[in-house]
Steps between C-alpha positions, in 0.01 A plus 500: 500500500815601688824322401343291220827321422580406860400136466718461190794663676446288809490177301834584338659598833384183671643294217833678535497442875436129452793470258723698738416260784603211277826669401588594857440156643379620842155347450325781685143621466493863386229749591451806286434823688329751270631846588217747443667818624395819318204315350152522647283231661409382150848347472433286806164399356661408168770299677243303696291437187812364328560254782760690700453467877796708624528877448777729618520868588799718583325760713264454792269786409451388141441143611245581768309728263464209259409260779227738617373554146476125444357408840195282445544511124388200301784574256760348733486203732573454868803289408684801354833544680649847548878548508675816617826497308643850551681693770293553814536779752504366855210724603282334236574144608149458645372487141656155467184361659344547155760300306566131456876538457748785548806467276725780629609445860816700441637645826515446875264784590234350274547159664411667830197673348367183338557306821279752680231461234504123535471527878202735467330278244558188705635318195830493315546733204615315183820658366795456270844630592630741238869441435705746296722252320628751244604753765343790310452807718170572325349173619387411849559175681736325736852432380576130453749518789218608732268213424640244747458727803159611373392139454578418863299802611202417280500137605423611856203715396146368512351816349653454154453211262812510285422324172814572301710761322440780254762673287518745212761471229664800333314631196660418165761273659670232295387141539802400710432777750129421515571135570747593773239718672231235480735228621598728788135526604473123492808479726344752740193279525726208591637711788148567627416132473814403693375719787184292518267721299269294273559717193381397154443817298744685274352822362719618215462583136301770325384555143852533360672213680238259633609204288854509637359543851287190458797306367680597821216384725243780528164392639339845472548730199374858509368595155337823393598648164513167319138437600335841502721698262709810566377724778409859428 
């Protein structure tokens, strides 16, 4: 059996999430997105068998290969939700038709590309705005100072369904810095809400910092290593 200790790991993580919600005092419901990148379709099957209904992939090609491999499989259910959480090239935006939520709307040119996809599909594309709170050059996303103008633009678009904000914190940052980044993402969501966007989701926190992220209001945590072990 693939990932035989997944259920045990998941039980511990969910307990930690529940305690973090209590400590943070935001009272939010938290969804766990199991990140299966670099693992095969068996990771998705194991996640579903353990009761996980949200899986995340960084790359379109890897995700669609797994989706195709699992199409019609009795090992996963129709209620499985696919999240694209990584950087997306504008010329691959049409692939968003195959995902339930895109976490990384990170630049103006991609807004245009996703808008075109939504128009072609005849339905809005569910997205999160990626905000680069830490200002790291290695990370994508809109700067916090850009969010107000972006919010006004997005509020006028029918082709995108903006559900919230995503951010990534610096690796190995101290607790104070992590909290500042996560609080900054929460503030960015307030800016989107003030523009009339009905945002509710905060995607932040990974295996090394998810408890702090939940304390600061995360509603989606993206967990891979802590569930499936180190990737080869």
